[in-house]
Backbone as JSON Lines, residues from 0, in Angstrom:
{"i":0,"aa":"M","n":[1.56,-3.87,-20.16],"ca":[1.74,-3.02,-19.01],"c":[0.63,-3.33,-18.01]}
{"i":1,"aa":"K","n":[1.02,-3.43,-16.75],"ca":[0.04,-3.7,-15.71],"c":[-0.8,-2.46,-15.44]}
{"i":2,"aa":"K","n":[-1.99,-2.71,-14.89],"ca":[-2.93,-1.63,-14.66],"c":[-2.36,-0.59,-13.69]}
{"i":3,"aa":"E","n":[-1.68,-1.03,-12.63],"ca":[-1.14,-0.09,-11.65],"c":[-0.08,0.81,-12.28]}
{"i":4,"aa":"K","n":[0.76,0.23,-13.14],"ca":[1.8,1.02,-13.79],"c":[1.18,2.01,-14.77]}
{"i":5,"aa":"F","n":[0.14,1.58,-15.5],"ca":[-0.53,2.48,-16.44],"c":[-1.19,3.63,-15.69]}
{"i":6,"aa":"V","n":[-1.83,3.35,-14.57],"ca":[-2.49,4.39,-13.79],"c":[-1.46,5.4,-13.28]}
{"i":7,"aa":"R","n":[-0.34,4.92,-12.79],"ca":[0.71,5.81,-12.29],"c":[1.29,6.66,-13.42]}
{"i":8,"aa":"L","n":[1.59,6.02,-14.56],"ca":[2.15,6.75,-15.7],"c":[1.16,7.77,-16.24]}
{"i":9,"aa":"S","n":[-0.1,7.4,-16.31],"ca":[-1.09,8.33,-16.84],"c":[-1.32,9.5,-15.88]}
{"i":10,"aa":"G","n":[-1.19,9.27,-14.6],"ca":[-1.28,10.39,-13.65],"c":[-0.17,11.4,-13.88]}
{"i":11,"aa":"W","n":[1.03,10.9,-14.15],"ca":[2.14,11.8,-14.45],"c":[1.92,12.51,-15.78]}
{"i":12,"aa":"L","n":[1.36,11.81,-16.76],"ca":[1.09,12.45,-18.05],"c":[0.07,13.58,-17.91]}
{"i":13,"aa":"L","n":[-0.92,13.38,-17.05],"ca":[-1.92,14.43,-16.81],"c":[-1.26,15.66,-16.2]}
{"i":14,"aa":"K","n":[-0.36,15.43,-15.24],"ca":[0.34,16.55,-14.6],"c":[1.29,17.25,-15.57]}
{"i":15,"aa":"V","n":[2.03,16.47,-16.34],"ca":[2.95,17.05,-17.32],"c":[2.18,17.84,-18.37]}
{"i":16,"aa":"G","n":[1.03,17.32,-18.8],"ca":[0.21,18.03,-19.77],"c":[-0.26,19.38,-19.24]}
{"i":17,"aa":"A","n":[-0.59,19.43,-17.96],"ca":[-1.01,20.7,-17.37],"c":[0.15,21.69,-17.31]}
{"i":18,"aa":"V","n":[1.33,21.2,-16.95],"ca":[2.51,22.08,-16.87],"c":[2.92,22.56,-18.26]}
{"i":19,"aa":"V","n":[2.84,21.69,-19.26],"ca":[3.21,22.07,-20.63],"c":[2.2,23.05,-21.21]}
{"i":20,"aa":"F","n":[0.94,22.91,-20.84],"ca":[-0.1,23.77,-21.39],"c":[0.01,25.2,-20.87]}
{"i":21,"aa":"L","n":[0.47,25.37,-19.66],"ca":[0.47,26.7,-19.03],"c":[1.27,27.75,-19.8]}
{"i":22,"aa":"P","n":[2.55,27.52,-20.14],"ca":[3.26,28.57,-20.9],"c":[2.65,28.83,-22.27]}
{"i":23,"aa":"G","n":[2.16,27.79,-22.9],"ca":[1.53,27.98,-24.21],"c":[0.23,28.73,-24.11]}
{"i":24,"aa":"G","n":[-0.54,28.45,-23.06],"ca":[-1.78,29.17,-22.86],"c":[-1.55,30.65,-22.61]}
{"i":25,"aa":"I","n":[-0.53,30.96,-21.82],"ca":[-0.19,32.36,-21.58],"c":[0.29,33.01,-22.86]}
{"i":26,"aa":"T","n":[1.1,32.29,-23.62],"ca":[1.59,32.81,-24.9],"c":[0.43,33.07,-25.86]}
{"i":27,"aa":"M","n":[-0.53,32.16,-25.91],"ca":[-1.66,32.33,-26.81],"c":[-2.52,33.54,-26.42]}
{"i":28,"aa":"L","n":[-2.57,33.88,-25.13],"ca":[-3.33,35.05,-24.71],"c":[-2.76,36.34,-25.27]}
{"i":29,"aa":"F","n":[-1.42,36.4,-25.37],"ca":[-0.76,37.62,-25.81],"c":[-0.2,37.53,-27.22]}
{"i":30,"aa":"W","n":[-0.68,36.59,-28.03],"ca":[-0.06,36.31,-29.33],"c":[-0.02,37.53,-30.25]}
{"i":31,"aa":"N","n":[-1.09,38.23,-30.4],"ca":[-1.15,39.37,-31.35],"c":[-0.99,40.71,-30.66]}
{"i":32,"aa":"T","n":[-0.29,40.76,-29.56],"ca":[-0.1,42.02,-28.85],"c":[1.38,42.42,-28.89]}
{"i":33,"aa":"D","n":[1.67,43.59,-28.37],"ca":[3.06,44.06,-28.33],"c":[3.86,43.44,-27.19]}
{"i":34,"aa":"V","n":[3.21,42.73,-26.31],"ca":[3.9,42.15,-25.16],"c":[4.97,41.15,-25.6]}
{"i":35,"aa":"L","n":[4.69,40.37,-26.62],"ca":[5.6,39.3,-27.03],"c":[6.61,39.71,-28.09]}
{"i":36,"aa":"R","n":[6.66,40.95,-28.48],"ca":[7.56,41.38,-29.55],"c":[9.04,41.2,-29.18]}
{"i":37,"aa":"S","n":[9.37,41.33,-27.91],"ca":[10.77,41.23,-27.48],"c":[11.17,39.8,-27.11]}
{"i":38,"aa":"W","n":[10.24,38.87,-27.11],"ca":[10.56,37.5,-26.72],"c":[11.19,36.75,-27.88]}
{"i":39,"aa":"N","n":[11.89,35.7,-27.56],"ca":[12.54,34.86,-28.56],"c":[11.47,34.1,-29.36]}
{"i":40,"aa":"P","n":[11.44,34.23,-30.68],"ca":[10.41,33.55,-31.47],"c":[10.47,32.03,-31.35]}
{"i":41,"aa":"F","n":[11.66,31.49,-31.16],"ca":[11.78,30.03,-31.01],"c":[11.07,29.56,-29.74]}
{"i":42,"aa":"L","n":[11.22,30.3,-28.65],"ca":[10.54,29.92,-27.41],"c":[9.03,30.05,-27.54]}
{"i":43,"aa":"L","n":[8.59,31.05,-28.29],"ca":[7.16,31.2,-28.52],"c":[6.59,30.02,-29.31]}
{"i":44,"aa":"Q","n":[7.34,29.56,-30.29],"ca":[6.88,28.41,-31.09],"c":[6.86,27.15,-30.23]}
{"i":45,"aa":"I","n":[7.85,26.96,-29.37],"ca":[7.87,25.8,-28.48],"c":[6.68,25.85,-27.53]}
{"i":46,"aa":"A","n":[6.39,27.03,-26.98],"ca":[5.26,27.17,-26.06],"c":[3.94,26.89,-26.77]}
{"i":47,"aa":"A","n":[3.79,27.41,-27.99],"ca":[2.55,27.17,-28.75],"c":[2.42,25.69,-29.1]}
{"i":48,"aa":"F","n":[3.53,25.05,-29.47],"ca":[3.51,23.62,-29.79],"c":[3.07,22.83,-28.57]}
{"i":49,"aa":"G","n":[3.6,23.17,-27.41],"ca":[3.21,22.47,-26.18],"c":[1.74,22.66,-25.85]}
{"i":50,"aa":"A","n":[1.25,23.88,-26.06],"ca":[-0.16,24.14,-25.75],"c":[-1.09,23.35,-26.65]}
{"i":51,"aa":"F","n":[-0.72,23.19,-27.91],"ca":[-1.61,22.5,-28.83],"c":[-1.57,20.99,-28.66]}
{"i":52,"aa":"W","n":[-0.47,20.44,-28.19],"ca":[-0.39,18.98,-28.03],"c":[-0.57,18.52,-26.59]}
{"i":53,"aa":"A","n":[-0.63,19.42,-25.63],"ca":[-0.84,19.04,-24.23],"c":[-2.18,18.31,-24.0]}
{"i":54,"aa":"P","n":[-3.27,18.65,-24.7],"ca":[-4.51,17.9,-24.47],"c":[-4.41,16.4,-24.79]}
{"i":55,"aa":"I","n":[-3.46,16.01,-25.63],"ca":[-3.26,14.58,-25.87],"c":[-2.71,13.92,-24.61]}
{"i":56,"aa":"L","n":[-1.82,14.62,-23.9],"ca":[-1.33,14.1,-22.63],"c":[-2.46,14.03,-21.61]}
{"i":57,"aa":"W","n":[-3.35,15.03,-21.63],"ca":[-4.51,15.0,-20.75],"c":[-5.37,13.78,-21.04]}
{"i":58,"aa":"A","n":[-5.52,13.45,-22.31],"ca":[-6.36,12.31,-22.67],"c":[-5.8,11.01,-22.09]}
{"i":59,"aa":"F","n":[-4.49,10.83,-22.16],"ca":[-3.9,9.63,-21.56],"c":[-4.06,9.64,-20.04]}
{"i":60,"aa":"G","n":[-3.94,10.81,-19.44],"ca":[-4.16,10.92,-18.0],"c":[-5.59,10.6,-17.6]}
{"i":61,"aa":"I","n":[-6.53,11.06,-18.41],"ca":[-7.94,10.79,-18.12],"c":[-8.25,9.3,-18.31]}
{"i":62,"aa":"L","n":[-7.6,8.66,-19.28],"ca":[-7.77,7.21,-19.44],"c":[-7.28,6.46,-18.21]}
{"i":63,"aa":"G","n":[-6.19,6.93,-17.62],"ca":[-5.7,6.32,-16.38],"c":[-6.68,6.52,-15.25]}
{"i":64,"aa":"L","n":[-7.29,7.69,-15.17],"ca":[-8.31,7.93,-14.16],"c":[-9.51,7.02,-14.38]}
{"i":65,"aa":"W","n":[-9.86,6.84,-15.63],"ca":[-10.96,5.93,-15.97],"c":[-10.63,4.5,-15.53]}
{"i":66,"aa":"A","n":[-9.4,4.07,-15.77],"ca":[-8.99,2.72,-15.36],"c":[-8.89,2.61,-13.84]}
{"i":67,"aa":"R","n":[-8.52,3.68,-13.17],"ca":[-8.32,3.65,-11.72],"c":[-9.63,3.52,-10.95]}
{"i":68,"aa":"T","n":[-10.69,4.16,-11.43],"ca":[-11.92,4.2,-10.64],"c":[-12.67,2.88,-10.64]}
{"i":69,"aa":"G","n":[-12.43,2.01,-11.62],"ca":[-13.13,0.73,-11.63],"c":[-14.63,0.91,-11.73]}
{"i":70,"aa":"N","n":[-15.39,0.11,-11.01],"ca":[-16.85,0.21,-11.03],"c":[-17.39,0.97,-9.83]}
{"i":71,"aa":"E","n":[-16.52,1.69,-9.13],"ca":[-16.94,2.36,-7.9],"c":[-17.82,3.59,-8.16]}
{"i":72,"aa":"I","n":[-17.69,4.18,-9.32],"ca":[-18.46,5.4,-9.58],"c":[-19.7,5.13,-10.43]}
{"i":73,"aa":"G","n":[-19.78,4.01,-11.06],"ca":[-20.94,3.69,-11.88],"c":[-20.64,3.84,-13.36]}
{"i":74,"aa":"N","n":[-21.27,3.01,-14.14],"ca":[-20.99,2.98,-15.57],"c":[-21.37,4.25,-16.32]}
{"i":75,"aa":"P","n":[-22.48,4.93,-16.0],"ca":[-22.78,6.14,-16.79],"c":[-21.7,7.21,-16.66]}
{"i":76,"aa":"W","n":[-21.15,7.41,-15.48],"ca":[-20.16,8.46,-15.3],"c":[-18.82,8.05,-15.87]}
{"i":77,"aa":"K","n":[-18.5,6.77,-15.78],"ca":[-17.29,6.3,-16.44],"c":[-17.45,6.4,-17.96]}
{"i":78,"aa":"G","n":[-18.65,6.19,-18.45],"ca":[-18.91,6.32,-19.88],"c":[-18.72,7.75,-20.36]}
{"i":79,"aa":"I","n":[-19.15,8.72,-19.54],"ca":[-18.94,10.12,-19.89],"c":[-17.45,10.42,-19.96]}
{"i":80,"aa":"L","n":[-16.7,9.88,-19.01],"ca":[-15.25,10.11,-19.0],"c":[-14.59,9.5,-20.22]}
{"i":81,"aa":"L","n":[-14.98,8.28,-20.57],"ca":[-14.41,7.62,-21.74],"c":[-14.82,8.33,-23.04]}
{"i":82,"aa":"F","n":[-16.09,8.76,-23.11],"ca":[-16.56,9.49,-24.28],"c":[-15.77,10.77,-24.47]}
{"i":83,"aa":"G","n":[-15.61,11.52,-23.4],"ca":[-14.87,12.77,-23.48],"c":[-13.42,12.56,-23.89]}
{"i":84,"aa":"T","n":[-12.81,11.49,-23.39],"ca":[-11.42,11.21,-23.72],"c":[-11.27,10.86,-25.19]}
{"i":85,"aa":"V","n":[-12.09,9.96,-25.67],"ca":[-11.96,9.5,-27.06],"c":[-12.36,10.59,-28.04]}
{"i":86,"aa":"V","n":[-13.53,11.14,-27.87],"ca":[-14.03,12.15,-28.81],"c":[-13.2,13.43,-28.73]}
{"i":87,"aa":"G","n":[-12.91,13.88,-27.52],"ca":[-12.13,15.09,-27.35],"c":[-10.74,14.98,-27.95]}
{"i":88,"aa":"S","n":[-10.07,13.84,-27.73],"ca":[-8.71,13.7,-28.26],"c":[-8.73,13.58,-29.79]}
{"i":89,"aa":"I","n":[-9.73,12.92,-30.35],"ca":[-9.82,12.83,-31.81],"c":[-10.04,14.22,-32.41]}
{"i":90,"aa":"I","n":[-10.9,15.01,-31.78],"ca":[-11.16,16.37,-32.28],"c":[-9.91,17.24,-32.14]}
{"i":91,"aa":"V","n":[-9.18,17.08,-31.04],"ca":[-7.94,17.84,-30.85],"c":[-6.92,17.47,-31.94]}
{"i":92,"aa":"I","n":[-6.79,16.19,-32.22],"ca":[-5.84,15.75,-33.25],"c":[-6.24,16.28,-34.62]}
{"i":93,"aa":"V","n":[-7.54,16.23,-34.95],"ca":[-8.01,16.76,-36.23],"c":[-7.72,18.26,-36.31]}
{"i":94,"aa":"G","n":[-7.98,18.99,-35.21],"ca":[-7.7,20.42,-35.21],"c":[-6.22,20.73,-35.36]}
{"i":95,"aa":"N","n":[-5.37,19.97,-34.69],"ca":[-3.92,20.2,-34.8],"c":[-3.42,19.91,-36.2]}
{"i":96,"aa":"L","n":[-3.82,18.79,-36.75],"ca":[-3.36,18.44,-38.1],"c":[-3.93,19.39,-39.14]}
{"i":97,"aa":"G","n":[-5.16,19.82,-38.94],"ca":[-5.74,20.79,-39.86],"c":[-4.99,22.1,-39.84]}
{"i":98,"aa":"Q","n":[-4.56,22.53,-38.66],"ca":[-3.78,23.77,-38.58],"c":[-2.41,23.62,-39.21]}
{"i":99,"aa":"M","n":[-1.81,22.47,-39.06],"ca":[-0.47,22.26,-39.61],"c":[-0.49,22.23,-41.13]}
{"i":100,"aa":"F","n":[-1.52,21.62,-41.71],"ca":[-1.53,21.41,-43.15],"c":[-2.49,22.32,-43.91]}
{"i":101,"aa":"A","n":[-3.1,23.28,-43.22],"ca":[-4.02,24.2,-43.89],"c":[-3.24,25.14,-44.81]}
{"i":102,"aa":"P","n":[-3.69,25.28,-46.05],"ca":[-2.94,26.14,-46.99],"c":[-3.14,27.63,-46.76]}
{"i":103,"aa":"V","n":[-4.24,28.01,-46.15],"ca":[-4.58,29.42,-46.0],"c":[-4.91,29.69,-44.53]}
{"i":104,"aa":"Y","n":[-4.62,30.91,-44.08],"ca":[-4.87,31.26,-42.69],"c":[-6.35,31.16,-42.33]}
{"i":105,"aa":"S","n":[-7.25,31.54,-43.24],"ca":[-8.68,31.5,-42.93],"c":[-9.15,30.08,-42.65]}
{"i":106,"aa":"I","n":[-8.55,29.11,-43.31],"ca":[-8.88,27.71,-43.02],"c":[-8.24,27.29,-41.71]}
{"i":107,"aa":"S","n":[-7.03,27.76,-41.46],"ca":[-6.31,27.41,-40.24],"c":[-7.06,27.89,-38.99]}
{"i":108,"aa":"I","n":[-7.65,29.07,-39.06],"ca":[-8.38,29.59,-37.91],"c":[-9.63,28.75,-37.63]}
{"i":109,"aa":"T","n":[-10.2,28.16,-38.66],"ca":[-11.33,27.25,-38.47],"c":[-10.89,26.01,-37.7]}
{"i":110,"aa":"Y","n":[-9.72,25.49,-38.03],"ca":[-9.22,24.33,-37.31],"c":[-8.82,24.67,-35.89]}
{"i":111,"aa":"Y","n":[-8.48,25.92,-35.63],"ca":[-8.23,26.34,-34.25],"c":[-9.52,26.21,-33.44]}
{"i":112,"aa":"G","n":[-10.65,26.58,-34.04],"ca":[-11.94,26.4,-33.38],"c":[-12.25,24.94,-33.13]}
{"i":113,"aa":"V","n":[-11.89,24.08,-34.07],"ca":[-12.08,22.64,-33.89],"c":[-11.24,22.16,-32.71]}
{"i":114,"aa":"W","n":[-9.99,22.61,-32.65],"ca":[-9.1,22.25,-31.54],"c":[-9.69,22.71,-30.2]}
{"i":115,"aa":"A","n":[-10.2,23.93,-30.18],"ca":[-10.77,24.47,-28.94],"c":[-11.98,23.68,-28.49]}
{"i":116,"aa":"W","n":[-12.81,23.21,-29.43],"ca":[-13.95,22.38,-29.05],"c":[-13.48,21.04,-28.48]}
{"i":117,"aa":"G","n":[-12.41,20.48,-29.03],"ca":[-11.87,19.24,-28.47],"c":[-11.39,19.42,-27.05]}
{"i":118,"aa":"V","n":[-10.7,20.53,-26.79],"ca":[-10.25,20.82,-25.42],"c":[-11.45,21.02,-24.5]}
{"i":119,"aa":"F","n":[-12.47,21.72,-25.0],"ca":[-13.68,21.92,-24.2],"c":[-14.34,20.6,-23.84]}
{"i":120,"aa":"I","n":[-14.43,19.68,-24.78],"ca":[-15.05,18.38,-24.52],"c":[-14.24,17.6,-23.48]}
{"i":121,"aa":"L","n":[-12.91,17.61,-23.63],"ca":[-12.06,16.93,-22.65],"c":[-12.28,17.47,-21.25]}
{"i":122,"aa":"L","n":[-12.23,18.78,-21.12],"ca":[-12.32,19.38,-19.79],"c":[-13.74,19.33,-19.23]}
{"i":123,"aa":"A","n":[-14.74,19.44,-20.08],"ca":[-16.13,19.36,-19.6],"c":[-16.44,17.97,-19.06]}
{"i":124,"aa":"C","n":[-16.04,16.93,-19.79],"ca":[-16.31,15.57,-19.31],"c":[-15.51,15.26,-18.05]}
{"i":125,"aa":"L","n":[-14.29,15.78,-17.95],"ca":[-13.5,15.6,-16.75],"c":[-14.14,16.33,-15.57]}
{"i":126,"aa":"S","n":[-14.7,17.5,-15.81],"ca":[-15.38,18.25,-14.76],"c":[-16.65,17.56,-14.3]}
{"i":127,"aa":"I","n":[-17.42,17.04,-15.24],"ca":[-18.64,16.3,-14.88],"c":[-18.29,15.08,-14.04]}
{"i":128,"aa":"F","n":[-17.25,14.37,-14.46],"ca":[-16.78,13.22,-13.69],"c":[-16.33,13.66,-12.3]}
{"i":129,"aa":"G","n":[-15.63,14.78,-12.21],"ca":[-15.16,15.26,-10.91],"c":[-16.29,15.63,-9.98]}
{"i":130,"aa":"I","n":[-17.35,16.21,-10.51],"ca":[-18.5,16.58,-9.67],"c":[-19.15,15.33,-9.09]}
{"i":131,"aa":"F","n":[-19.34,14.31,-9.92],"ca":[-19.97,13.1,-9.41],"c":[-19.0,12.26,-8.57]}
{"i":132,"aa":"A","n":[-17.7,12.44,-8.79],"ca":[-16.73,11.76,-7.93],"c":[-16.74,12.38,-6.53]}
{"i":133,"aa":"L","n":[-17.04,13.67,-6.43],"ca":[-17.15,14.29,-5.12],"c":[-18.31,13.71,-4.32]}
{"i":134,"aa":"V","n":[-19.38,13.39,-5.03],"ca":[-20.56,12.85,-4.36],"c":[-20.37,11.37,-3.99]}
{"i":135,"aa":"Q","n":[-19.83,10.58,-4.91],"ca":[-19.75,9.14,-4.69],"c":[-18.42,8.7,-4.09]}
{"i":136,"aa":"K","n":[-17.4,9.53,-4.1],"ca":[-16.1,9.29,-3.5],"c":[-15.46,7.95,-3.88]}
{"i":137,"aa":"P","n":[-15.14,7.75,-5.17],"ca":[-14.53,6.49,-5.6],"c":[-13.03,6.43,-5.29]}
{"i":138,"aa":"L","n":[-12.39,7.58,-5.06],"ca":[-10.95,7.6,-4.82],"c":[-10.67,7.79,-3.33]}
{"i":139,"aa":"L","n":[-9.46,7.44,-2.93],"ca":[-9.05,7.64,-1.56],"c":[-8.94,9.12,-1.25]}
{"i":140,"aa":"R","n":[-8.92,9.45,0.0],"ca":[-8.93,10.86,0.43],"c":[-7.72,11.63,-0.1]}
{"i":141,"aa":"Q","n":[-6.53,11.04,-0.1],"ca":[-5.34,11.76,-0.51],"c":[-5.19,11.84,-2.03]}
{"i":142,"aa":"E","n":[-6.05,11.23,-2.79],"ca":[-5.95,11.31,-4.24],"c":[-6.86,12.4,-4.71]}
């Protein structure tokens, strides 16, 4: 796959990941409340599934951003972006798989914390990159 096609595809994956995460994030906020008692359980499971796997789409989108910027922003900041993508996505995958295969709820909740740390690492490194991208302006104005 050519670099331009990968960058375009990864940009769409980043956007799709954000859209998929939103209903799941809202569902997770109200999971143990009376608000969701009347909702269809199948839709709740689909929303939760999307929320837990959306950070993997973010990781591919961030990789496209990493490939797009080239050497315009500098190696340390690109390194932070790559570190966050690799480490964050690995932690998210470990958290997701741990939740799926955990035999007891108390262990599953621990893997939820692992998943949350992976999401935090992804978003923190993307935010750090965004702050320095504002200063150094590696992307065009309309991007």
